Phi, psi and omega in degrees: 000191179232145179212157176245145183255126180241138165243105189074241178251007180263138175272115177259343181193152177239128182241150177231150182300141008265142179208170178219150185224160177077012185297328181299321180293318182283325186270331186226011186047039187278151171291130179304136179250358184207163179242133179246122183240121178301130170249006167210182179291124183237145177232143179196190184237152182244134176237118180286158181300317183299322176293320178298323182295316180301313181294322177293325176296330180271001175068046183296129182296313179310305180289329171304315177298311179306316183289321180299316179298319180297319178296320180297314181293319177300317179295318179297325177291318181298316179301315184298322182284338185260010177116357177116167185300313180298311181302333181265350192220012181296338174269008181262108184302319189292323175293315179300316181296320181298317180293319178288329170303318185286318179303321177301340178269005182276167184286209195305335182277009183304318184297312181299320178298318179300316181293323179291323181291313176305315184301310182300317181293314182296320179295318177295326180293318181296321179291330175292320177295320182290323176299314184288351184082194185129182180299125176294322181300316181292322174300318181290322177297318179295321178294325175288325176299311180297325183296310183283338175286317190239327182276302181225111191294320184263124180283166182267150179283169178297319175303314178295321175302314181292319174299321185263012185298125180084000183256100187293322189260022180298132179302331182291328176275332182278312183286147179151172184265166186214145178285336182280349183105131183295332182291331181270321176257088182275168176298321182297316177298322176300317177297314176304314183292325179295320180295318181291325174299316182295321177294316178300314184293323177297314186269358181053043186251112176303327182287332173282337167305315183299321186297337184298322188245006192290308181300311186294324180291322181295322179287326173307301184302321177297317184292328180263011178298322178291334177288325178288328175297321180278337182302320191291344181259000186267161175300330182292318181286324173288329165295318176296322179291323179293324179288335177286336176234077183282155180291155180290145176291152180287141178292158180286132179292149185291152182290133182244111186300335185268355188298317187299336180274332182268334182253102179304329180294332175294332182288331173294332181278326182266139186294138176209145183297325183298328179266328183272336183227074178293342183286339176290343177295337185278345183286327185242334186202160173287155179305143180282136180288114181298337179289348187253015176289132180235125186253137175211129183052237187250019176230148181260110186282334184290347178269004181284142180295130169084356184281140176217129180283138180238123177304156187294321177288348173261355178292140177290141184285140177286147177294141177298143177296150177295141179282144181255015186291327178301317186290325178293319183287331174291322176292331182283325180294331180290000000 
């Protein structure tokens, strides 16, 4: 059938069979957040909480998949409330790899988009480190690494640093190439950033170090927002999200003492002198014909030394038993 999903008085979604509802209350004892109203004749099945608990204990695949989907939707809502997908996953290497893999499929601007994506993630990581505190010297070193990686590619020599010491607006520091593009990293912006770095160094302030890149990072993130919006519908995103919430592993099956007899593959997994040392077969007996292996119950007859199956019509016939009629006759005559 067909049903509408309401949050409050707002119709947020229309669903059509096959679908399931109310899984949050069953799987996580969550309070219902929506109301589902049938808009046509619907038929379905009900699953009680006790029944679901038994199925989950048995690692039921259908319920595990439902639980996985519920976790994914819950995490997406969390990211939406906390500033977006990028702000919640910039320090996840698998997320960054998936995003860059998608960017690599885009047309001619993919190289610049890759640089902007990497810069946005690294800046957010740097900002988090500054907020968390730490050694200022290490933070300043990371600030300079970002500078030479993205803002001005070529560093200054020791002599150039000495000559321009204290000169914030030196052309040697301002001019140069940038991976982010000259339209984004202008000379005026570079001068402002250099001045902020000098002030942060003088005051030993991690918060001021964040401000060195804050405006530029916000602009870069705004430019790649459309990329992020398209990314959520790609196979790279879906693969990353699924791997973030993996299904539980199947428990190891209990050891079956008769399995080796019924499952030929298990014979290959278990060590046996007959498989590991075939040359020893020639010492005591000729090789066993695999076509004559007979299996019954939990024992493999064909693995017995010297055993060979003979078809019934080829077996030697037993001699007929001797007749006892004479003895009976003699006893009766007596």
